[in-house]
C-alpha positions in Angstrom: 136.6 -10.2 -100.0 138.6 -7.4 -98.6 140.9 -8.3 -95.7 140.5 -6.5 -92.4 143.3 -4.3 -91.2 144.0 -2.1 -88.2 142.1 1.2 -88.3 143.8 4.6 -88.1 143.5 4.8 -84.3 145.2 1.4 -84.0 148.0 2.4 -86.5 148.6 5.6 -84.5 150.3 3.4 -81.8 153.1 2.0 -84.0 153.5 5.4 -85.7 154.0 6.9 -82.2 156.6 4.3 -81.2 158.5 4.7 -84.5 158.4 8.5 -84.2 159.9 8.3 -80.7 162.6 5.9 -81.9 163.5 8.2 -84.8 163.5 11.4 -82.8 163.8 10.3 -79.1 161.1 12.9 -78.4 159.0 11.5 -75.5 156.1 13.7 -76.6 155.3 11.0 -79.2 154.6 8.5 -76.4 152.0 10.6 -74.7 149.0 8.4 -73.7 149.9 5.4 -75.8 150.7 2.9 -73.1 148.3 0.7 -71.2 147.7 1.6 -67.6 148.4 -2.1 -66.7 151.3 -4.4 -67.4 153.0 -3.1 -70.4 155.7 -5.5 -71.7 158.2 -4.8 -74.4 160.7 -7.2 -76.1 163.5 -5.4 -77.9 166.9 -6.2 -79.5 168.9 -4.5 -76.9 169.6 -5.4 -73.2 168.0 -6.3 -71.0 165.7 -7.4 -74.0 162.6 -7.9 -71.8 161.1 -4.7 -70.3 158.3 -5.6 -67.9 157.1 -4.6 -64.5 156.2 -1.2 -63.0 159.2 0.6 -64.5 159.1 -1.1 -68.0 158.3 2.0 -70.0 160.9 4.2 -68.3 163.6 1.5 -68.6 162.7 0.9 -72.2 163.0 4.6 -73.0 166.4 4.8 -71.3 167.5 1.7 -73.1 166.3 3.1 -76.4 168.3 6.3 -75.9 171.4 4.2 -75.2 170.7 1.9 -78.2 170.2 5.0 -80.5 173.6 6.4 -79.6 175.4 7.1 -83.0 172.1 6.8 -85.0 171.1 9.7 -87.2 168.5 10.6 -89.8 166.3 7.6 -89.0 163.4 7.0 -91.3 160.9 4.2 -91.1 158.5 2.6 -93.6 155.7 0.2 -92.7 154.6 -2.7 -94.9 151.1 -4.0 -94.9 149.8 -5.1 -91.5 149.4 -8.9 -91.2 147.6 -11.4 -88.9 145.1 -8.8 -87.7 142.6 -9.9 -85.1 140.3 -8.3 -82.6 138.8 -10.1 -79.7 136.7 -8.0 -77.3 138.9 -5.1 -76.1 142.1 -6.6 -77.5 143.7 -6.2 -81.0 146.7 -8.0 -82.4 148.6 -7.5 -85.6 152.1 -7.8 -87.0 153.8 -5.0 -88.9 156.7 -5.4 -91.3 159.0 -2.4 -90.9 162.1 -1.1 -92.5 164.5 1.5 -91.1 167.1 3.6 -92.9 169.6 6.0 -91.4 173.2 6.5 -90.4 175.0 4.6 -87.7 178.2 6.5 -86.8 178.0 8.2 -90.2 177.6 5.0 -92.2 174.3 4.4 -94.0 172.4 1.3 -92.9 169.2 -0.5 -93.7 167.3 -2.8 -91.3 164.2 -4.9 -91.9 162.1 -6.4 -89.2 158.7 -6.8 -87.8 156.7 -5.9 -84.8 154.0 -7.9 -83.1 151.6 -5.5 -81.3 149.0 -6.2 -78.7 146.6 -3.3 -78.1 143.9 -3.0 -75.5 141.0 -0.6 -75.3 141.2 1.6 -72.3 139.3 4.8 -71.6 137.7 4.6 -75.1 141.0 4.5 -76.9 143.5 1.9 -78.0 146.6 1.6 -75.8 149.8 -0.4 -76.2 149.9 -3.4 -73.9 152.8 -5.2 -75.5 155.1 -5.3 -78.5 158.0 -7.4 -79.6 160.6 -6.4 -82.2 162.5 -8.8 -84.4 165.2 -7.9 -86.9 165.1 -10.0 -90.0 167.8 -8.3 -92.1 170.4 -5.7 -91.4 173.1 -4.2 -93.7 175.6 -1.4 -93.8 175.3 0.4 -97.2 178.0 1.9 -99.3 175.5 4.1 -101.1 172.4 5.4 -99.1 170.2 5.0 -102.1 
């Protein structure tokens, strides 16, 4: 039996978030957030982004967090723990990042937990939480 996984429309959400993080280009975030109650948990202060200004505060925080980061590239692992109930979808997504931090190569592994909601006939991001599980500075980027 083949295991169910998020479809392309659902996976477009984490791809959009990751593209924004890699480029800081807000165009990647167009129409991906829920109209109601978006909440984000991140590994930079204030850590919990909630309330009416959550998205704007998160974007500003990400810009500060990304200071000194260059050449970011991400890779997703296989989605895990996928479930759909009504107009909600949940899944976790192993993710690795590579790039430079102040000119030094680094590697980071972690995972996202995503909660999507169906609004206006499309999937939107209601909430995500990011957790780093491994981080290392590298002497050789390969």
